[in-house]
VOBA-1610 file (N, C-alpha, C; in pm, whole numbers, padded with zeros to 5 digits, always signed):
BEGIN
Unk-00052+01067+01659Unk-00090+00958+01730Unk+00005+00978+01863Unk-00025+00925+01958Unk+00019+00921+02096Unk+00131+00808+02132Unk+00120+00681+02059Unk+00250+00589+02055Unk+00374+00667+02039Unk+00510+00587+02113Unk+00636+00623+02082Unk+00663+00583+01927Unk+00635+00494+01850Unk+00675+00502+01718Unk+00621+00575+01662Unk+00504+00594+01650Unk+00435+00713+01538Unk+00504+00856+01573Unk+00537+00883+01702Unk+00601+00993+01765Unk+00734+01007+01695Unk+00826+00890+01664Unk+00962+00896+01622Unk+00936+00892+01505Unk+00858+00828+01431Unk+00822+00825+01266Unk+00842+01007+01214Unk+00746+01082+01326Unk+00727+01186+01253Unk+00858+01291+01284Unk+00953+01249+01363Unk+01078+01309+01398Unk+01188+01268+01308Unk+01177+01180+01248Unk+01276+01118+01141Unk+01246+01048+01011Unk+01358+01089+00895Unk+01310+01044+00761Unk+01317+00904+00725Unk+01380+00813+00855Unk+01387+00708+00828Unk+01473+00621+00986Unk+01422+00494+00992Unk+01431+00422+01127Unk+01528+00289+01119Unk+01612+00268+01179Unk+01709+00161+01152Unk+01617+00058+01222Unk+01549-00092+01181Unk+01477-00152+01268Unk+01644-00281+01307Unk+01609-00404+01361Unk+01723-00476+01418Unk+01723-00601+01269Unk+01775-00701+01311Unk+01808-00806+01253Unk+01770-00928+01291Unk+01843-01009+01254Unk+01813-01193+01269Unk+01808-01192+01466Unk+01691-01294+01487Unk+01691-01327+01601Unk+01766-01447+01643Unk+01682-01545+01517Unk+01733-01694+01516Unk+01897-01701+01473Unk+01971-01631+01408Unk+02080-01646+01366Unk+02196-01603+01505Unk+02128-01475+01558Unk+02206-01472+01653Unk+02205-01533+01778Unk+02112-01615+01835Unk+02091-01725+01900Unk+02133-01843+01862Unk+02115-01855+01776Unk+02198-01992+01717Unk+02327-01954+01713Unk+02420-01884+01717Unk+02552-01826+01752Unk+02588-01840+01880Unk+02484-01804+01954Unk+02477-01806+02116Unk+02462-01936+02158Unk+02442-02054+02105Unk+02373-02197+02149Unk+02253-02274+02131Unk+02193-02160+02055Unk+02079-02239+02074Unk+02036-02342+01999Unk+01985-02480+02028Unk+01994-02583+01940Unk+01894-02586+01823Unk+01903-02628+01701Unk+01785-02615+01641Unk+01674-02746+01717Unk+01528-02697+01672Unk+01400-02765+01734Unk+01374-02691+01857Unk+01477-02609+01951Unk+01447-02555+02093Unk+01368-02458+02058Unk+01291-02420+02176Unk+01198-02314+02153Unk+01244-02168+02214Unk+01314-02047+02113Unk+01367-01975+02201Unk+01297-01883+02269Unk+01188-01884+02254Unk+01097-01796+02385Unk+01127-01840+02517Unk+01180-01968+02569Unk+01233-02052+02706Unk+01316-01941+02742Unk+01434-01922+02674Unk+01528-01860+02705Unk+01531-01703+02750Unk+01379-01645+02757Unk+01371-01567+02800Unk+01362-01530+02954Unk+01307-01709+02985Unk+01321-01716+03153Unk+01440-01781+03208Unk+01502-01879+03090Unk+01618-01972+03133Unk+01735-01892+03135Unk+01747-01788+03008Unk+01867-01709+03001Unk+01866-01577+02962Unk+01819-01519+03057Unk+01773-01348+03017Unk+01870-01272+03018Unk+01986-01329+03043Unk+02137-01250+02976Unk+02135-01262+02853Unk+02150-01376+02830Unk+02156-01409+02670Unk+02040-01299+02555Unk+01951-01310+02621Unk+01819-01216+02532Unk+01875-01084+02578Unk+01916-01038+02643Unk+01954-00892+02673Unk+02090-00857+02614Unk+02139-00956+02540Unk+02295-00936+02473Unk+02244-00958+02329Unk+02137-01013+02271Unk+02064-01000+02187Unk+02014-00857+02140Unk+01952-00823+02272Unk+01900-00656+02227Unk+01982-00599+02194Unk+02086-00583+02319Unk+02201-00472+02288Unk+02247-00489+02198Unk+02305-00586+02158Unk+02369-00589+01995Unk+02331-00488+01927Unk+02165-00524+01900Unk+02093-00479+01796Unk+02122-00299+01836Unk+02112-00250+01941Unk+02111-00113+01978Unk+02256-00035+01973Unk+02331-00130+01998Unk+02476-00080+02001Unk+02550-00055+01853Unk+02447-00137+01749Unk+02451-00126+01607Unk+02372+00017+01560Unk+02332+00053+01654Unk+02233+00171+01581Unk+02114+00156+01572Unk+02025+00068+01620Unk+01938+00012+01569Unk+01836+00103+01637Unk+01732+00186+01566Unk+01620+00255+01672Unk+01496+00172+01718Unk+01503+00056+01681Unk+01407-00022+01702Unk+01432-00184+01689Unk+01395-00287+01821Unk+01450-00389+01800Unk+01333-00521+01862Unk+01317-00619+01785Unk+01171-00687+01807Unk+01230-00775+01929Unk+01156-00853+01966Unk+01155-00900+02105Unk+01125-01064+02105Unk+01225-01134+02180Unk+01239-01279+02164Unk+01083-01371+02169Unk+00999-01287+02095Unk+00835-01394+02103Unk+00805-01428+01990Unk+00867-01436+01883Unk+00826-01472+01758Unk+00706-01605+01734Unk+00755-01695+01803Unk+00672-01813+01880Unk+00584-01824+01959Unk+00530-01705+02006Unk+00480-01693+02132Unk+00343-01721+02147Unk+00297-01783+02041Unk+00134-01811+02066Unk+00154-01957+02133Unk+00049-01941+02199Unk-00027-02100+02244Unk-00005-02228+02086Unk-00019-02212+01979Unk-00029-02273+01879Unk+00108-02312+01892Unk+00236-02220+01882Unk+00355-02290+01849Unk+00429-02329+01976Unk+00387-02269+02116Unk+00476-02279+02223Unk+00397-02494+02284Unk+00270-02461+02208Unk+00250-02633+02211Unk+00366-02756+02157Unk+00439-02684+02076Unk+00517-02782+02051Unk+00622-02831+02115Unk+00640-02748+02207Unk+00703-02700+02351Unk+00671-02784+02457Unk+00543-02784+02473Unk+00471-02842+02576Unk+00499-02702+02669Unk+00479-02626+02613Unk+00476-02445+02689Unk+00354-02362+02655Unk+00249-02432+02591Unk+00144-02375+02546Unk+00054-02286+02688Unk+00094-02335+02798Unk+00015-02251+02929Unk+00139-02135+02959Unk+00214-02103+02909Unk+00318-01973+02969Unk+00301-01910+02852Unk+00204-01857+02806Unk+00222-01766+02690Unk+00275-01630+02765Unk+00168-01587+02850Unk+00187-01440+02916Unk+00320-01466+02976Unk+00317-01544+03059Unk+00473-01561+03138Unk+00585-01508+03054Unk+00611-01609+02922Unk+00703-01593+02827Unk+00737-01476+02726Unk+00609-01406+02724Unk+00617-01284+02636Unk+00609-01165+02693Unk+00557-01184+02812Unk+00603-01070+02930Unk+00749-01067+02965Unk+00812-01184+03025Unk+00972-01176+03014Unk+01016-01143+02879Unk+01011-01166+02780Unk+01068-01141+02701Unk+01070-00933+02634Unk+00972-00863+02678Unk+00913-00765+02655Unk+01011-00691+02792Unk+00985-00756+02888Unk+01034-00680+03012Unk+01192-00682+02992Unk+01217-00776+02936Unk+01416-00786+02883Unk+01405-00641+02805Unk+01382-00646+02709Unk+01374-00560+02607Unk+01316-00389+02680Unk+01264-00363+02723Unk+01255-00258+02812Unk+01337-00222+02871Unk+01417-00311+02970Unk+01534-00266+03055Unk+01657-00217+02975Unk+01672-00338+02872Unk+01772-00252+02753Unk+01724-00107+02715Unk+01590-00091+02639Unk+01570-00015+02538Unk+01583+00126+02678Unk+01571+00113+02796Unk+01556+00239+02875Unk+01706+00305+02924Unk+01763+00221+02858Unk+01911+00293+02950Unk+01962+00332+02837Unk+01909+00318+02717Unk+02033+00343+02584Unk+02044+00524+02596Unk+01969+00576+02644Unk+02022+00741+02631Unk+01927+00819+02514Unk+01866+00733+02430Unk+01813+00770+02297Unk+01681+00708+02271Unk+01590+00767+02197Unk+01472+00683+02206Unk+01496+00552+02108Unk+01419+00447+02172Unk+01435+00317+02115Unk+01338+00263+02151Unk+01264+00170+02020Unk+01110+00107+02007Unk+01172-00057+02093Unk+01092-00070+02175Unk+01036-00221+02211Unk+00925-00233+02107Unk+00954-00325+02035Unk+00842-00345+01942Unk+00826-00534+01997Unk+00729-00585+02023Unk+00665-00724+02049Unk+00651-00775+01937Unk+00774-00911+01943Unk+00725-00998+01811Unk+00587-01078+01792Unk+00550-01058+01709Unk+00440-01180+01729Unk+00439-01236+01521Unk+00450-01360+01559Unk+00458-01456+01447Unk+00361-01533+01420Unk+00324-01572+01301Unk+00226-01667+01251Unk+00186-01778+01346Unk+00090-01839+01324Unk+00067-01973+01459Unk+00112-02060+01385Unk+00147-02085+01293Unk+00187-02222+01246Unk+00072-02334+01145Unk-00080-02257+01187Unk-00173-02349+01149Unk-00244-02241+01039Unk-00309-02347+00941Unk-00395-02315+00855Unk-00512-02251+00887Unk-00555-02125+00819Unk-00689-02084+00846Unk-00807-02162+00781Unk-00920-02145+00831Unk-01076-02191+00795Unk-01083-02097+00673Unk-01158-02148+00534Unk-01171-02283+00592Unk-01105-02414+00520Unk-00974-02347+00484Unk-00865-02462+00416Unk-00793-02549+00568Unk-00819-02483+00656Unk-00776-02547+00770Unk-00884-02511+00934Unk-00811-02589+01010Unk-00907-02559+01122Unk-00908-02438+01212Unk-00815-02340+01198Unk-00771-02219+01247Unk-00860-02166+01236Unk-00983-02128+01352Unk-01076-01997+01317Unk-01048-01873+01314Unk-01116-01786+01256Unk-01085-01642+01331Unk-01087-01631+01454Unk-01206-01651+01526Unk-01182-01650+01631Unk-01088-01702+01737Unk-01054-01822+01695Unk-00951-01851+01777Unk-00818-01840+01737Unk-00816-01747+01583Unk-00641-01695+01589Unk-00692-01541+01655Unk-00761-01510+01692Unk-00765-01375+01743Unk-00727-01405+01924Unk-00825-01509+01975Unk-00789-01534+02112Unk-00635-01562+02132Unk-00595-01640+02054Unk-00428-01672+02074Unk-00324-01515+02103Unk-00368-01407+01962Unk-00282-01319+01936Unk-00333-01220+02045Unk-00437-01211+02105Unk-00472-01147+02197Unk-00391-01182+02354Unk-00383-01328+02352Unk-00308-01402+02449Unk-00173-01326+02497Unk-00083-01354+02360Unk+00045-01324+02328Unk+00034-01141+02373Unk-00041-01102+02276Unk-00034-00925+02316Unk-00049-00889+02459Unk-00149-00934+02550Unk-00111-00882+02639Unk-00001-00914+02732Unk+00056-01015+02721Unk+00189-01041+02759Unk+00288-00948+02733Unk+00285-00929+02582Unk+00388-00829+02565Unk+00372-00695+02607Unk+00210-00635+02621Unk+00166-00479+02652Unk+00211-00523+02771Unk+00212-00614+02889Unk+00255-00631+03036Unk+00379-00639+03089Unk+00429-00644+02985Unk+00616-00634+02978Unk+00677-00536+02896Unk+00576-00409+02883Unk+00651-00288+02849Unk+00685-00250+02723Unk+00631-00346+02607Unk+00655-00316+02483Unk+00573-00190+02437Unk+00628-00122+02318Unk+00602+00005+02299Unk+00462-00025+02158Unk+00497-00103+02082Unk+00431-00170+01991Unk+00446-00326+01917Unk+00337-00369+01898Unk+00332-00526+01861Unk+00405-00495+01712Unk+00461-00632+01681Unk+00517-00635+01547Unk+00491-00792+01514Unk+00371-00744+01424Unk+00304-00907+01346Unk+00434-00903+01220Unk+00489-01037+01210Unk+00584-01060+01114Unk+00571-01201+01063Unk+00626-01179+00938Unk+00644-01316+00844Unk+00498-01396+00814Unk+00380-01327+00797Unk+00235-01349+00804Unk+00216-01404+00637Unk+00155-01502+00603Unk+00121-01516+00472Unk-00026-01529+00432Unk-00114-01535+00517Unk-00285-01561+00484Unk-00343-01418+00564Unk-00395-01347+00459Unk-00427-01221+00488Unk-00553-01247+00609Unk-00592-01368+00636Unk-00677-01366+00709Unk-00636-01379+00861Unk-00493-01424+00878Unk-00430-01435+01003Unk-00368-01297+00999Unk-00336-01178+00957Unk-00339-01078+00933Unk-00405-00999+01006Unk-00589-01017+00944Unk-00665-00975+01016Unk-00685-00994+01162Unk-00665-01119+01206Unk-00697-01139+01311Unk-00610-01105+01417Unk-00482-01038+01369Unk-00395-00986+01431Unk-00392-00903+01486Unk-00452-00821+01368Unk-00499-00682+01399Unk-00629-00628+01493Unk-00675-00747+01476Unk-00795-00749+01566Unk-00755-00768+01724Unk-00644-00864+01733Unk-00612-00877+01874Unk-00538-00732+01917Unk-00445-00683+01822Unk-00440-00567+01885Unk-00489-00464+01954Unk-00599-00440+01893Unk-00720-00367+01918Unk-00766-00393+02049Unk-00802-00524+02045Unk-00854-00546+02184Unk-00741-00524+02284Unk-00621-00557+02252Unk-00510-00507+02390Unk-00472-00378+02418Unk-00569-00311+02324Unk-00531-00147+02305Unk-00347-00106+02270Unk-00311-00221+02180Unk-00206-00165+02137Unk-00201-00130+01951Unk-00087-00005+01920Unk-00067+00001+01851Unk+00022-00159+01772Unk+00020-00134+01620Unk+00088-00267+01583Unk+00123-00222+01413Unk+00225-00294+01407Unk+00279-00293+01266Unk+00302-00431+01234Unk+00288-00466+01107Unk+00241-00575+01032Unk+00309-00610+00913Unk+00411-00745+00875Unk+00440-00734+00792Unk+00433-00859+00738Unk+00425-00906+00609Unk+00391-01065+00508Unk+00508-01078+00500Unk+00549-01199+00424Unk+00653-01275+00369Unk+00652-01319+00229Unk+00678-01224+00114Unk+00637-01263-00039Unk+00778-01357-00061Unk+00735-01470-00071Unk+00820-01559-00075Unk+00799-01681-00234Unk+00683-01663-00295Unk+00646-01710-00368Unk+00626-01626-00519Unk+00733-01634-00581Unk+00688-01581-00721Unk+00665-01379-00672Unk+00712-01339-00568Unk+00687-01225-00551Unk+00542-01220-00496Unk+00440-01314-00436Unk+00363-01320-00364Unk+00383-01375-00194Unk+00245-01388-00144Unk+00274-01451-00001Unk+00244-01608-00066Unk+00297-01710+00024Unk+00236-01822-00016Unk+00109-01847-00017Unk+00012-01746+00084Unk-00128-01738+00035Unk-00163-01664-00127Unk-00092-01644-00156Unk-00083-01555-00320Unk-00142-01402-00295Unk-00102-01331-00231Unk-00157-01213-00219Unk+00000-01129-00261Unk-00026-01006-00332Unk+00063-00959-00385Unk+00097-00824-00295Unk+00188-00740-00310Unk+00214-00627-00267Unk+00082-00492-00232Unk+00053-00513-00423Unk-00091-00411-00392Unk-00197-00478-00328Unk-00224-00588-00305Unk-00324-00621-00249Unk-00299-00601-00087Unk-00190-00642-00035Unk-00157-00583+00092Unk-00187-00444+00119Unk-00149-00346+00035Unk-00157-00240+00070Unk-00332-00172+00057Unk-00379-00220-00042Unk-00525-00188-00009Unk-00591-00304+00142Unk-00537-00371+00137Unk-00616-00463+00281Unk-00607-00370+00397Unk-00438-00317+00400Unk-00446-00283+00526Unk-00502-00148+00560Unk-00574-00104+00467Unk-00605+00061+00461Unk-00755+00008+00521Unk-00813-00143+00485Unk-00964-00160+00480Unk-00975-00214+00642Unk-00871-00254+00734Unk-00870-00279+00827Unk-00970-00138+00922Unk-01021-00252+01057Unk-01058-00130+01167Unk-00940-00084+01227Unk-00878-00155+01265Unk-00720-00139+01368Unk-00624-00141+01245Unk-00584-00019+01194Unk-00464-00002+01090Unk-00351-00025+01164Unk-00244-00033+01070Unk-00111-00040+01147Unk-00063+00095+01138Unk+00029+00080+01219Unk+00116+00234+01217Unk+00211+00219+01091Unk+00281+00092+01072Unk+00372+00083+00960Unk+00326-00053+00868Unk+00351-00063+00766Unk+00372-00228+00726Unk+00435-00234+00622Unk+00470-00371+00562Unk+00554-00392+00461Unk+00588-00538+00449Unk+00736-00562+00434Unk+00733-00749+00376Unk+00860-00741+00478Unk+00897-00877+00529Unk+01004-00949+00616Unk+01021-01071+00528Unk+01144-01081+00534Unk+01218-01239+00512Unk+01206-01192+00374Unk+01147-01371+00309Unk+01075-01357+00166Unk+01239-01484+00093Unk+01271-01420-00006Unk+01366-01527-00108Unk+01535-01450-00068Unk+01521-01283-00068Unk+01622-01242-00139Unk+01630-01090-00109Unk+01696-01048-00061Unk+01714-00877-00062Unk+01652-00795-00192Unk+01710-00830-00305Unk+01640-00808-00448Unk+01516-00792-00463Unk+01427-00934-00418Unk+01294-00953-00420Unk+01253-00884-00314Unk+01287-00864-00211Unk+01207-00741-00126Unk+01192-00620-00151Unk+01302-00591-00199Unk+01286-00455-00263Unk+01238-00403-00408Unk+01170-00528-00438Unk+01067-00546-00568Unk+00938-00537-00505Unk+00924-00566-00374Unk+00803-00569-00309Unk+00752-00415-00259Unk+00845-00407-00246Unk+00821-00264-00157Unk+00835-00142-00311Unk+00849-00146-00350Unk+00872-00087-00521Unk+00724-00083-00550Unk+00637-00214-00507Unk+00493-00242-00480Unk+00409-00182-00407Unk+00432-00189-00278Unk+00411-00090-00188Unk+00389+00061-00251Unk+00492+00154-00294Unk+00512+00270-00291Unk+00428+00270-00454Unk+00412+00205-00510Unk+00339+00204-00620Unk+00217+00227-00611Unk+00165+00187-00489Unk+00016+00159-00480Unk-00090+00319-00403Unk+00075+00393-00405Unk+00029+00553-00366Unk+00004+00566-00204Unk+00037+00437-00148Unk-00022+00418+00015Unk+00093+00557+00076Unk+00032+00632+00200Unk+00096+00737+00280Unk+00166+00668+00403Unk+00078+00523+00426Unk+00154+00503+00542Unk+00315+00447+00530Unk+00385+00459+00641Unk+00533+00413+00668Unk+00533+00274+00575Unk+00634+00269+00506Unk+00676+00098+00493Unk+00771+00058+00531Unk+00798-00072+00560Unk+00891-00164+00638Unk+00957-00239+00563Unk+01100-00244+00557Unk+01188-00329+00461Unk+01289-00440+00559Unk+01244-00547+00549Unk+01320-00625+00648Unk+01378-00729+00563Unk+01478-00746+00467Unk+01536-00838+00408Unk+01603-00905+00449Unk+01623-01048+00425Unk+01694-01134+00415Unk+01878-01062+00393Unk+01998-01138+00451Unk+02106-01111+00444Unk+02155-01207+00324Unk+02126-01207+00204Unk+02157-01254+00079Unk+02093-01405+00056Unk+02109-01501+00060Unk+02056-01646+00023Unk+02117-01743+00111Unk+02034-01812+00168Unk+02100-01945+00261Unk+02152-02030+00153Unk+02268-02044+00248Unk+02304-02184+00157Unk+02352-02290+00298Unk+02375-02398+00289Unk+02401-02560+00406Unk+02540-02523+00361Unk+02599-02517+00452Unk+02763-02514+00485Unk+02805-02587+00598Unk+02851-02720+00606Unk+02870-02763+00731Unk+02811-02809+00823Unk+02697-02814+00761Unk+02561-02844+00899Unk+02496-02759+00932Unk+02515-02633+00871Unk+02479-02524+00938Unk+02407-02435+00805Unk+02298-02360+00826Unk+02261-02245+00760Unk+02314-02139+00729Unk+02380-02076+00604Unk+02465-01950+00663Unk+02406-01870+00500Unk+02385-01738+00556Unk+02351-01636+00467Unk+02483-01547+00396Unk+02482-01537+00259Unk+02592-01508+00204Unk+02596-01361+00155Unk+02486-01305+00241Unk+02527-01161+00251Unk+02615-01057+00311Unk+02688-00975+00282Unk+02803-00900+00334Unk+02755-00788+00421Unk+02809-00724+00478Unk+02787-00607+00572Unk+02761-00545+00464Unk+02868-00524+00333Unk+02852-00377+00262Unk+02723-00416+00167Unk+02682-00539+00096Unk+02562-00578+00014Unk+02447-00518+00103Unk+02433-00540+00230Unk+02322-00522+00318Unk+02344-00359+00339Unk+02430-00292+00319Unk+02456-00128+00362Unk+02389-00104+00259Unk+02393-00148+00088Unk+02359-00091-00007Unk+02221-00111-00015Unk+02164-00220+00022Unk+02038-00256+00037Unk+01959-00159+00109Unk+02010-00130+00211Unk+01962-00008+00316Unk+01967+00092+00248Unk+02009+00150+00163Unk+01994+00294+00100Unk+01910+00236+00001Unk+01893+00174-00093Unk+01792+00096-00176Unk+01669+00099-00164Unk+01651+00054-00026Unk+01519+00023+00038Unk+01472+00167+00088Unk+01546+00271+00125Unk+01464+00383+00181Unk+01474+00453+00014Unk+01524+00438-00083Unk+01498+00531-00211Unk+01408+00434-00269Unk+01365+00303-00235Unk+01263+00259-00279Unk+01107+00312-00223Unk+01115+00375-00079Unk+00972+00437-00056Unk+01020+00384+00123Unk+01071+00307+00166Unk+01050+00235+00299Unk+01105+00326+00381Unk+01083+00333+00480Unk+01046+00429+00648Unk+01209+00356+00730Unk+01109+00219+00729Unk+01144+00164+00878Unk+01262+00029+00807Unk+01385+00053+00795Unk+01460-00057+00759Unk+01509-00157+00825Unk+01531-00285+00797Unk+01610-00366+00856Unk+01642-00489+00814Unk+01664-00562+00879Unk+01710-00705+00806Unk+01639-00828+00890Unk+01687-00934+00817Unk+01584-01055+00862Unk+01698-01162+00859Unk+01660-01307+00824Unk+01783-01354+00869Unk+01910-01334+00832Unk+01980-01402+00889Unk+02110-01363+00861Unk+02189-01245+00892Unk+02052-01161+00899Unk+02141-00996+00929Unk+02233-01004+01105Unk+02361-00972+01140Unk+02369-00969+01251Unk+02433-00828+01282Unk+02477-00788+01396Unk+02459-00641+01426Unk+02638-00594+01315Unk+02677-00658+01283Unk+02813-00609+01240Unk+02729-00526+01043Unk+02628-00655+01049Unk+02533-00581+00910Unk+02500-00427+00948Unk+02423-00440+01036Unk+02359-00315+01096Unk+02449-00204+01146Unk+02547-00241+01181Unk+02663-00107+01197Unk+02686-00014+01058Unk+02690-00139+00944Unk+02716-00093+00834Unk+02604-00014+00771Unk+02501-00071+00788Unk+02381-00025+00744Unk+02369+00123+00784Unk+02360+00125+00936Unk+02339+00271+00987Unk+02437+00355+00915Unk+02540+00314+00903Unk+02693+00422+00877Unk+02613+00450+00700Unk+02551+00363+00615Unk+02545+00388+00499Unk+02400+00486+00467Unk+02307+00465+00569Unk+02193+00568+00588Unk+02236+00643+00617Unk+02310+00690+00722Unk+02360+00844+00769Unk+02413+00933+00654Unk+02525+00852+00562Unk+02600+00905+00491Unk+02572+00947+00314Unk+02526+00831+00318Unk+02500+00830+00175Unk+02357+00916+00120Unk+02346+00994+00037Unk+02250+01086-00019Unk+02164+01027-00062Unk+02052+01084-00026Unk+01934+00982-00074Unk+01894+01027-00220Unk+01892+00915-00282Unk+01854+00919-00442Unk+01745+00887-00509Unk+01723+00890-00641Unk+01620+00869-00715Unk+01560+00695-00716Unk+01431+00706-00694Unk+01405+00561-00646Unk+01441+00449-00754Unk+01473+00342-00720Unk+01577+00265-00817Unk+01449+00162-00861Unk+01559+00162-01012Unk+01455+00057-01105Unk+01485-00091-01064Unk+01379-00185-01126Unk+01449-00306-01094Unk+01561-00335-01192Unk+01609-00282-01275Unk+01713-00322-01338Unk+01847-00285-01250Unk+01845-00141-01149Unk+01950-00115-01115Unk+01972-00209-00948Unk+01822-00223-00889Unk+01829-00365-00809Unk+01908-00461-00821Unk+01887-00507-00914Unk+01939-00665-01010Unk+02071-00639-00991Unk+02148-00534-01034Unk+02256-00504-01039Unk+02357-00505-00955Unk+02265-00386-00845Unk+02376-00413-00700Unk+02367-00544-00617Unk+02227-00604-00603Unk+02211-00719-00552Unk+02167-00873-00588Unk+02182-00838-00700Unk+02133-00980-00762Unk+02035-00990-00843Unk+01980-01092-00893Unk+01850-01085-00998Unk+01754-01158-00940Unk+01659-01137-00974Unk+01518-01199-00867Unk+01493-01295-00918Unk+01427-01373-00825Unk+01370-01521-00831Unk+01300-01547-00901Unk+01215-01484-00934Unk+01098-01484-01051Unk+01085-01388-01131Unk+01023-01424-01275Unk+00995-01328-01375Unk+00913-01201-01335Unk+00851-01217-01263Unk+00717-01085-01182Unk+00663-01123-01035Unk+00626-01010-01009Unk+00560-01045-00859Unk+00380-01022-00858Unk+00307-01014-00991Unk+00195-01061-00944Unk+00173-00880-01003Unk+00227-00827-00969Unk+00176-00649-00966Unk+00161-00601-01086Unk+00058-00533-01151Unk+00071-00534-01306Unk+00189-00400-01349Unk+00214-00280-01227Unk+00306-00215-01274Unk+00444-00275-01268Unk+00477-00397-01213Unk+00627-00525-01233Unk+00589-00629-01279Unk+00514-00595-01397Unk+00474-00719-01494Unk+00593-00726-01573Unk+00654-00645-01589Unk+00787-00677-01772Unk+00846-00786-01727Unk+00916-00829-01786Unk+01057-00948-01769Unk+01130-00931-01700Unk+01221-00986-01651Unk+01299-00921-01538Unk+01380-01091-01541Unk+01505-01090-01550Unk+01597-01202-01564Unk+01582-01266-01449Unk+01599-01370-01450Unk+01615-01503-01319Unk+01737-01482-01248Unk+01749-01519-01109Unk+01862-01525-01045Unk+01974-01602-01122Unk+02070-01519-01168Unk+02190-01642-01234Unk+02326-01612-01145Unk+02330-01590-01049Unk+02427-01575-00941Unk+02428-01418-00870Unk+02523-01370-00835Unk+02518-01242-00702Unk+02620-01167-00765Unk+02637-01004-00796Unk+02733-00928-00832Unk+02759-00865-00665Unk+02867-00832-00687Unk+02899-00775-00575Unk+02877-00620-00534Unk+02857-00606-00406Unk+02748-00474-00433Unk+02881-00354-00408Unk+02847-00249-00506Unk+02914-00132-00497Unk+02964-00103-00330Unk+03081-00036-00347Unk+03133+00024-00201Unk+03063+00176-00202
//
């Protein structure tokens, strides 16, 4: 394929993605309830700093500040008529940062869920979902994004709509889902079912995988599920930096840079090719993850017991896939990652 991400994947054994957008922006002053996408116009310097932080930490790929960039999400902030403008601006800032790095860095246009329930359970039809995703995709394409990055999806129908929108925009895409309900997505999809689904799409993703969810251990169990399906498509792992805790009025994640460095190597050994962090993952985490991936020899595919010992137990006994249906102890606290 001719897109920049596919070319980079052909030349590398692994790529480091970025970390958390929201965590970093809250640290810059974003208030709860505000639309981060408005900062693409109102505070472009802060968004450039967000992107630059990931690049300086060693990321080969970073996501644009456009997670909530569909009309459905922007409507909550009376900005539903600014979809193209805000997405284009978010990608343009990213393009400027990436083009000054001196090494290949991929600008991935973030496309999050609409926040609506797909028909027949809800009012969001396939046609309307495609239309909203396509509008966002055109803005990201105009701004210079290399690839669309669909993330944190729960419903297979919404994933399929985003894939169709990417095709309409003439853009390659990657797509991750969030497996946060006993190893399944909120709508019940298992890792094995997702691996089957992506191969049946008319417009297939360059890479697919999981992001966010419950914690790093659960996400790696999902990655093992993808690998067990026999897929030859690159797998994405973007796990949270530990478990969220409410401290002094704010959400904090307890995953240390050392823990996330160990997670990164385990993700690689489990079968992931694109490895990054989600909620709570800062440039400090990314720096340690990059160093660990560069200096730690590739190991055997980790067992569930190895993952639990290194990163903490799992949030559920099973994740719905036959290969991983054996008993696993529920989370009983966390162990410190090995140095």
